[in-house]
C-alpha positions as CSV (number, residue, x, y, z in Angstrom):
1,M,138.9,122.6,-18.9
2,T,138.0,124.7,-21.9
3,N,140.3,122.9,-24.4
4,K,138.8,121.9,-27.7
5,K,140.4,118.5,-27.4
6,M,138.7,116.0,-25.1
7,D,140.9,114.5,-22.4
8,P,141.8,110.8,-22.8
9,V,139.7,109.8,-19.8
10,A,136.6,111.2,-21.3
11,L,137.4,109.5,-24.6
12,I,137.9,106.2,-22.8
13,R,134.7,106.6,-20.9
14,K,132.8,107.4,-24.1
15,E,134.3,104.4,-25.8
16,M,133.4,102.2,-22.8
17,E,129.8,103.4,-22.8
18,S,129.6,102.7,-26.6
19,L,131.0,99.2,-26.1
20,E,128.7,98.5,-23.1
21,S,125.7,99.5,-25.1
22,K,126.8,97.3,-28.0
23,V,127.4,94.4,-25.6
24,E,124.0,94.9,-24.1
25,I,122.4,94.9,-27.6
26,L,124.3,91.8,-28.7
27,R,123.5,90.0,-25.4
28,D,119.8,90.8,-25.7
29,R,119.8,89.6,-29.3
30,L,121.7,86.4,-28.6
31,I,119.5,85.7,-25.6
32,A,116.4,86.2,-27.7
33,D,117.8,83.9,-30.4
34,A,118.7,81.3,-27.8
35,H,115.2,81.4,-26.3
36,K,113.6,81.1,-29.8
37,A,115.8,78.0,-30.4
38,I,114.8,76.5,-27.1
39,D,111.1,77.1,-27.8
40,K,111.5,75.6,-31.3
41,A,113.3,72.6,-29.8
42,K,110.6,72.2,-27.2
43,A,107.9,72.3,-29.9
44,Q,109.8,69.8,-32.0
45,A,110.2,67.5,-29.0
46,E,106.5,67.8,-28.3
47,R,105.6,66.9,-31.9
48,A,108.0,64.0,-31.7
49,K,106.4,62.8,-28.4
50,D,103.0,63.0,-29.9
51,K,104.1,61.2,-33.0
52,L,105.8,58.6,-30.9
53,K,102.6,58.0,-28.9
54,T,100.4,57.7,-32.0
55,E,102.9,55.3,-33.6
56,Q,103.1,53.3,-30.5
57,T,99.4,52.9,-30.2
58,K,99.3,52.0,-33.9
59,L,102.0,49.4,-33.3
60,S,100.2,47.9,-30.3
61,D,97.0,47.7,-32.4
62,L,98.9,46.1,-35.3
63,Q,100.6,43.6,-32.9
64,K,97.2,42.6,-31.5
65,K,95.9,42.1,-35.0
66,A,99.1,40.2,-36.0
67,K,98.6,37.8,-33.1
68,A,95.1,37.1,-34.4
69,K,96.0,36.8,-38.0
70,M,99.6,36.1,-38.7
71,D,100.0,36.8,-42.3
72,S,102.7,38.5,-44.3
73,R,100.8,41.7,-45.1
74,I,100.3,42.4,-41.4
75,Q,104.0,41.6,-40.7
76,K,105.0,44.3,-43.3
77,Q,102.8,46.8,-41.5
78,V,104.3,45.9,-38.2
79,D,107.8,46.4,-39.7
80,R,106.7,49.8,-41.0
81,A,105.3,50.8,-37.6
82,H,108.6,49.8,-35.9
83,S,110.6,51.9,-38.3
84,A,108.2,54.8,-37.8
85,V,108.6,54.4,-34.0
86,D,112.4,54.4,-34.4
87,S,112.4,57.5,-36.5
88,A,110.1,59.3,-34.0
89,K,112.6,58.3,-31.2
90,E,115.5,59.7,-33.3
91,L,113.5,62.9,-33.9
92,E,112.9,63.3,-30.2
93,L,116.6,62.7,-29.4
94,D,117.5,65.3,-32.0
95,A,115.1,67.8,-30.5
96,K,116.6,67.2,-27.0
97,A,120.1,67.6,-28.3
98,V,119.1,71.0,-29.9
99,M,117.6,72.0,-26.6
100,I,120.7,71.1,-24.7
101,M,122.9,73.0,-27.2
102,A,120.7,76.1,-26.9
103,K,121.0,76.0,-23.1
104,N,124.8,75.7,-23.3
105,Q,124.9,78.6,-25.7
106,L,122.8,80.7,-23.3
107,T,125.2,79.8,-20.4
108,E,128.2,80.8,-22.5
109,L,126.5,84.0,-23.5
110,K,125.9,84.9,-19.9
111,A,129.5,84.1,-19.0
112,D,130.7,86.4,-21.9
113,Y,128.4,89.1,-20.7
114,Q,129.7,88.9,-17.1
115,H,133.3,89.0,-18.5
116,A,132.5,92.1,-20.6
117,K,130.9,93.8,-17.6
118,A,133.9,93.1,-15.4
119,M,136.2,94.5,-18.1
120,A,134.1,97.6,-18.3
121,K,134.2,98.0,-14.5
122,A,138.0,97.6,-14.5
123,A,138.3,100.2,-17.2
124,Q,136.2,102.6,-15.2
125,E,138.2,102.1,-12.1
126,A,141.4,102.7,-14.1
127,A,139.9,105.9,-15.4
128,K,139.0,107.0,-11.9
129,K,142.5,106.2,-10.7
130,F,144.0,108.2,-13.6
131,D,141.7,111.1,-12.8
132,S,142.7,111.1,-9.1
133,K,146.4,110.8,-9.9
134,S,146.3,113.7,-12.3
135,K,144.4,115.8,-9.8
136,V,147.0,115.0,-7.1
137,T,149.9,115.9,-9.4
138,A,148.2,119.2,-10.4
139,K,147.7,120.1,-6.7
140,K,151.4,119.3,-6.0
141,A,152.5,121.5,-8.9
142,A,150.3,124.3,-7.7
143,V,151.7,124.0,-4.2
144,K,155.3,124.1,-5.5
145,K,154.5,127.2,-7.6
146,T,153.0,129.1,-4.7
147,T,155.9,128.2,-2.4
148,A,158.4,129.2,-5.0
149,K,156.6,132.6,-5.5
150,K,156.6,133.2,-1.7
151,V,160.3,132.4,-1.4
152,A,161.1,134.6,-4.4
153,A,159.0,137.5,-2.8
154,K,160.8,137.1,0.5
155,T,164.2,137.2,-1.1
156,T,163.5,140.3,-3.1
157,A,162.0,142.0,0.0
158,I,165.2,141.1,1.9
159,K,167.4,142.4,-0.9
160,K,165.4,145.7,-1.1
161,A,165.2,146.3,2.6
162,P,168.9,147.2,3.1
163,A,168.9,149.5,0.1
164,K,165.9,151.3,1.5
165,K,167.5,151.7,4.9
166,A,170.7,153.1,3.4
167,A,168.7,155.6,1.2
168,A,166.7,156.7,4.3
169,K,169.9,157.3,6.3
170,K,171.4,159.4,3.4
171,A,168.2,161.5,3.2
172,V,168.3,162.1,7.0
173,A,172.0,163.0,6.8
174,K,171.4,165.5,4.0
175,K,168.3,167.1,5.6
176,T,169.8,167.7,9.0
177,P,172.5,170.2,8.0
178,A,170.0,172.1,5.9
179,K,167.5,172.2,8.8
180,K,170.3,173.3,11.1
181,A,171.2,176.1,8.7
182,V,167.6,177.2,8.4
183,A,167.2,177.1,12.1
184,K,170.4,179.3,12.5
185,K,169.1,181.8,10.0
186,A,165.8,182.0,11.8
187,V,167.5,182.6,15.1
188,E,169.6,185.4,13.8
C-alpha cells in the first residue's frame, strides 16, 4: 500500500502500543510506590516494636520499684509508662494498617494491569480479524474481476468469429472467379 494515509488497523496498533507502554510505565511507577510504602510501613512497625519493647522494660522496672516503694511519684511514672506503652501499641497498629493498605493497593494494581493486558490482546485479535477479512474480500473481488474479464473476452470472441467466417467466405467467392478467368486466359 503506497497511500499517504495509514490504514485504520495500523493506527489502532500504534495507539495500542502507545497505551501499552503508558500502562507499563504507570504500573512500574505504582508498584515502586507501593513497595516504598510497604518498606516505610515495615520500618515504622519495627520502630514501634522497639519502642514498645523499651517501654515495656521500663514499665517492668518501674513496677518492681513501685512494689518496693509505693509512693505517689512512682505511681505517676508508672502511669506515664502505661500511656507510652499504649501509644506505642497504637503506632504499631497504624503501621500494620498502612502495610495492609499498601498490599491491597499492589493487588489492585496487578489486577488492573492484567485487565489492561487482556484488553490490548483483544484489540490485537480484532485487528488481525479485520486484516484477514479485508484480505479475503480483496481476493474475492479480484476473482470476480478476472472471471468477468474472461467471460467478456469469450463473448467478444464468439461475436467476432461468425463475422470473420462470413468475410472469409466472401473473399473466397470473389477470388475464385478471378482465378478461373486468369486460368482460362493462360490456357488460351
